[in-house]
N, C-alpha and C positions, 0 to 999 in steps of 0.2 A: 617543545611539545605543542602540537597544534590542538586547538580547542574547538569542539563541535557542540553547538546547541541543538539538541534533538527534542522537538516537540512530540508529545505522545510517547514518551520514553517508557511508560508503564504498560503500553499497549503491546499487542502481539508482535507486530513488526518492529516497533520501536525498541522493545526489549532485545530482540535478536540483533538488531543493528547496533545498539549501544554496546552489547557484549562483544561483537566483532570489532568495533572501533577501539574498545578498551584493550582487547587482545593484541591489536596492532599498534598500540602505543599512543593513542590519542587520549586527551582529556575530554570527558563528556559531561555536559551540563544537561540534565534531564528536566523536562517541564511537562507536567501532565495534570489534567483537571480532575482525575479520579472520579469521573461521573459514574452513576449507577446504571448506565445502559446495559451493562452485564455485571456479574459478580465482582465487586470491588476487591474481594480477598485475593482473586487471581492477579489483579493489577498490583496490589500491595506486595504479594510474594515476588513478583518479577522485580520490583524496585529493591526489595530486600536483598535479592541475589546480586543485583548490580552494585549495591552499596558495599559489598564485600571488597570492592576495588577502591583504593584510596583516590583514584583519579576520576571517580564518578560522584556527582552531587545531585541530589533529588530535590526538586522544587514543585510544590503543588499550587496550581493556579489555572484559571480558565483563560482561554485565548481571547475571549471577549473583553477581559479586564486589561485594557491597554496599559495602565499605569504599572500594574504588577509585572507584566511581561517586559515592558520597556525598562523598568528599574533593574530587572535581572539582566537584561541584555547589556545595559550600560555598565553594570558592575562587573560582569564576566567578560565582556568584549570578545565574543567568539570569532574565530577566523572564518568559520563555515556554519551555515544553518541548514539543517535538514528538517523540513516541516512535514511531519507525519500526522500530527493530531488533527482529528476531524470528527464530525458526527458521521459514523459509518452506517452501512446497512441500506441496501436497496429497498427492502420491504418496509422498514421503519419510516422511510421518507414519505410513505403514503399516509402514515398515522400522525406524524409530528413534523411537518415540513419546516415549521419555524425554527426548530433546533438546528436545521441545516443552514438556514440564513445566518443565525447567530455564530455558530462554530465555523462553518465553511466559508462564508463570505466575509463577515465582520472579523472573525478570528484570523483568517488568512491575510486580510488587509493589514491587521496589526502586526503580523509577522513581517510582511513586506516593508512596512514603515521602519521597523527595527533594522532590517537588513539594509535598507537605503541609508539610514542615519549612520550606521556603523561601516558602510561601504565594505561589506564582507567579500571575501575572495570568491565565494560561490554560494548561491542560494539554490537548494534542491527541494522540490515540493512534490508531494504525492498527488498523482491523478489516478485514473482508473480506466480499465478497458470499457467500462460502461459509457464513456464519452462517445464510443463508436455508434451507439444507439441503433438506429434502424439500418445502418450500413450492411450490405449483404456480400460485398466482395471480400473474400477471405483468401489467405490470412490478412488480418488487419494491418495496414501500413500507416506509419506516423504521418505520411504526407497526404493522406486522405482528408477531405473535409469532414468535420464532425459537427454537423449542424442539426442533427435530429435526435437529441437525447430523449429517452423514453421514460425516465424517472426524474424527480426533482433532485435526488442525490446526484445523478449524472449531470444535470444542468448546473448544479453548484460547482462541480469539478471542472466542467467546461468553462464556466465563468472564471475559476481560479487560473486556468491556462491563459485566458484573455487578459486578466489582471496582471499576471506575471509578465506577459509579453510587453504590456504597456510600461511597466516599471523597468524592465530590461532596456527598452528603447530610450525612455526618458532619462534614466540615471546611469546608463551603461553598466547595469548590474547583471553579471553573468548568472543566468537562471536556467536550470534544467528541470523539466517536468517529467517524472517517470510514471508510466501507466502500468498498473499491476493487473495481472490476470489470475484470478481465483487462487489466492495464496492459502496454503495449508501447512500444517506441521505441528510439532509439540508446542505447548503453551498457546494453542490457537483459541480463537474467540468462540464462546458457547453458542452464538447465533449462526455460526457457519455450518454448512451441510455436513462436513466430515465429523464435527463434534456432535451434532444432533443425531446423525446416523449411528455413530459408535455408541453413544449413550443409549439410544433406543434399542439397538440390537442386544447390548449386554444386559439391559433391564427387561428384555422381552416385550417392550412397548412398540406400538406401530410407528413406522416412520412415513412421513409424507413425501411422495415422489411426484413432482410436478410434470405436466405435459406428458403424463403416462410413461415417463422415462425416456422420451424421445428428445433428449437434450445432450449437448456436447459442451465441454468446457476445457480450456487450456489450463490445467492445474499446474501451479508453480510452487515448488517446495520452498519454504521460508528461508532456508540457509542459502539457496541459490539466489533468491530475490535480494537478500541483503548483501551478498557478494557483488551482485550487479550494481547496487547503490554505492557500495564502497568504492568500486572502480570508477564509477561516474564522478565521484567527488574529485578525482584527479584529472578530470576531463572537462574543465569549464568551457562553455562555448565562447567563441570570440566573434565579435561583430565582423562580418565579411566586408572587404573593401568593395567587391563587386559581386553581383548575383551569380556571375559565371564562375566564381571561385568555389561555390557550394557543390560538393560531390552529389552525383545523381541519386544516391541512396539516402542522403542526409535531410533531416527535417529542419536544419538550421534556418532561422529566419534571415531574409535578406536585409531586414531593417533593425535587427537587434541581436545582442549576444544571448540568444534564446533557442532552445530546442526541446522537443518532446521525444521521449525514448520508451519504447515498449520493453518491459521485462517479463518474458513468458517462456514457457517450455517449448514453444513452437510445435505443439502437438495437441490435437483435440481428442479428448477421451469421452466415450459414450457414458452417460450417467449410469446406466445399468451395469456397465463393466466396472465402474467406480464402486457401486454398491456391492457387487459380487466380490471385489477385492477386500472390502471391509468385512463382509461376512466370513470370508476365508480366514482373515486374520483374527477375528473374534471367535471363530470356531462354532458359529451358529447362524441359522438363516434368519433374515429379517422378516418381520410382519409388515408387509408393504401395503400402504394406503395410496393408491394411484389417484392423482388429482389433475384437473385441467391446468393449463398454463396460468401462472400468476400475472396479474396486471403489471405491466412495465418490464416483465422478464423478456429475455431474448433466447431463441432456441440454441444458439451456438456462439462461442468465442474462440478465437484462434489467433495467436500473435505471430507476426513476422518480426523476428528478433535480429534481423540482419544488421540494423544500425548499431545495436548494443555490441554485437560481435566486431563490427568494423571499428568502433570507438575504443573498445577495451580489450579485444581479443578473447572475450569470455562469452560462453553460452550456457544457460541453465541446462542441467542434464539429468537430474534425479528422476529415476523411473517412478511412476505413480505407486506401484506396488511397494517399493522400498519406502517411499514417503509415508504411505499408510501404515506400514509395519512400525515405523518409528513413532508415529502419532499414537497408535493403539497401545504400544508399550508405555509411552508417557502417560496416557490416560489411565491405564490399569494401575500404574505406580502412584500417580497423584491422588486418585480417588480410592485407592486400595480395593480394587475389584478384580 
């Protein structure tokens, strides 16, 4: 039985990925800081559900605390590390950038040190569509340069990619960075748009709609996302012998066993259509508070997921209306509304 260390296992994506790995016969070592960035009870409930499986173990600790993480890694000796834990949130990075330095830069360095020492089979680390920053050519392609981040959150994730490449080159450590595109679904984060919109609509409270609704997002359902990660686990990058060996669609580095992979639905959805779908599922109209574009935000995201399909044969496919239906059903059940 292969063992996977999942950082951020009590998080939204970490919970879903850990559940999928357990379902497929992996042993999962979960590590999470249980920070109060949002309701800790939601995180505790996710871990409680995972602990129903005897092959899951939960450990609480901060990424920044190297000794704690290192001791766990040496004791458990995972075959694979999937690093999801991070200080999340584009907007919060305007308020508390230091949290992103500590969790996303120092914390990720600590994870990479553990992966290097253990010589794991594959290190997979979460990046974000936000690294595309001011890029305007769409859909976003992994081979594009990402040198214009618009938020400090995006800058830390871009730095993680550069850090990962250096370790892959220096230590021949197979490393995959996956770039998420607006993930949503049951057990989602309360700071995300779908959660806030659903809560506001059901409570009859106003919802803030930025850029007067003229925004587009590539919404990716969480089970599609974690299926993509699961399949990428089996596809560690290999250092190419020659640059000419790299397929024209591949982001594989010519200097390291390293690649970045988009995981997105390959479809951009207008924000107002997203809101209307939530209204239809909730059975009531939203009280809309139209706002200007927020600092650091981008008008659109859209993934080219060709590489994911070429590597794994898989493409995310959940229709946004079906995804919203599942989220609203979960929300009504969890909060008894």
